C-alpha positions, 0 to 999 in steps of 0.5 A: 663561674670559671676561676681566673687562669692564674689562680687555677694554675697556682692551685695546681702548683700548690697541690703538686708541691704538697704531693712533692713534699710527701712523696720525696720520702717514698723510694721503694727500692731504698727499702725493698732491697735486703741488707744481707743478700750475700750472707744469706746466699752462703747459707742457702747454698750450704743447705743444698738450696733447702733452707730459704734465705731470711732477709733483713730490710732497712728501717722505714723512716717516715710516718706511713699513716700521716703520708696516706692522710695528707695525700688524700686531703689534697683539694683535687676538686679545685683543679679545673681541667678534667684531664689534669685532675684525673691524672692527679687522682691516679697519682695519689692512688699510685703513691698510696699503693707504694706506701702500702708496699713499703709498710708491708715489706717482709710480710710475705702475702701482704706485700705480694698483694700490694705489689700486684695492685701496683705492678700487676703480674705476667699474663699467659702471653708474657710467660709464653714470650719469655719461654720463646726467648729461652729457646735461642742460643746464647752468644759464645761465652768465650767472647772477651766482651762477656769476661768479668774484669772491672770492680765497681771502683773501676766501673765508676770511671766508665760511667763518669766518662760516658756521662760527659756527653750529657749536661748534668751531674750526679752522685755515684755510690757503692753498696753491697746491699742491692740486688741489682748490679747497678741502679739509679735512686731518682730522689737523690740523683745517685747511681749506686754500683754493687761492690760485690759484682765484677763487670764485663765490657758488655755490662758496662756498655749495657748499664751506661746506656740503661742507667745513665742514658735513660734513668738519669736522663729522665730524672734530670728532665723531670726536674726541669718542669714547673710540675714536680710530678714529672720527677717523682713519676706518673702512675705505673711509669715503671713499665715505660721507664724500663722499656725505654732503658732496655731499648737504649741497649738495643739502639746502641747495639748492646742488647744480646740474646743473653740479656734478653734471656735474663729478662725472660728469666725474670718473667718466669720468676715473677710468674712463679709467685702467682703459682705460690712457689717458695724461694727454694722452688723458684730457685730450683725452677731456674737452676734445674729446669731452665739450666741457669747457673746457680749464682744468676738463679739466686739473684733473679730469685732474690729480685722476685721474692724480696720483700715477700714477692716483688712483681715489678721485674716482668715489666722490663720485657713488656715495656721493651716490646711496647717501646720497640713497637712505638719506635718502629711505628715512627713515633717520637721518643722525646715525649717519653723522656720528659720525666718518669712518664708513661705512654698512657699519658702522652696526650696529657703531657702535650696539654701540660706543655701547651699550658706552660706547666711542662717543658719539652725534654732537654736531655735526649738519650744519646742512643736514640739518635740512630739505630745502631743495632746489627743483631738480626736475631734480637730484631727477629725476637722483638718483632715476634713477641706477642 
């Protein structure tokens, strides 16, 4: 006998709230970024790229076993709707996988294999796409828009100014212990800027559209739903999220060949993990074989090798291609902005909205209003990717 609809909804909300309380503690990027990146860079360079960095990581401040146990004791069999039940099953497996990633940070192969389970690894086609991009000439280095000139403190004012177009507020922090030049911490609604970095005009334009226009927009939209899983993330949401974020760079006319090549180098670096390359060998591949300057080669190698082998970085390029094709097929991007969601679950999102368990996106990425891209080479590359 079917249970009362209100009771069924209450059960789902109880399960969602229980998962929310558990996964609030899981922010992988808070744990996987080494706290001694700069010190180890100096040591690595001094050794002529021979002695690999020895990274240290933040302490894990939650009970991993308890989290696993409580995730798997959720009474999912009480969720009547089969689609929604399947979604929550996948959610529990996905978050269990992230916990396993966090608890094995710094253990080399264990962490790498857990990352493979969570994020996968580049296919041969992905690597070919990356190599295709690397054949193109960069923009002129002398162009003033690429000149480093803003400290993290100065960059903060640009982010605050850009954010005035959106009806939300968030915190901005500065850190010398992140491998990215800027990132959003979803759980605490915080933008973190790298104090070791000097930002160019182009990077400010890229990062405001990427970090605020998508990552913060989807964070804020995710918090508006009765179901909190929109805020924490659907299974495998990273590819769609990063694809949307880089697509905002494209739509705002800030996606350059240089930036596409950065994403391509990340694919090459992650692919080197599957080939068993050490940190030093990945670095030399980028620096010597692909002629990437040693600073950028170091940071891209750090991103791939942190934790013991972090494979997520190849998803920026695959996600961009999927979102680019989705947009050019005339499909609506707003459903993808409802939170940390994925293309694979669009039909479930529509069901949840129909049932009153989710709401349409309130904040819409400013760059998506109009395609302002004028770079024909970038368009040619994106159309040509397989």
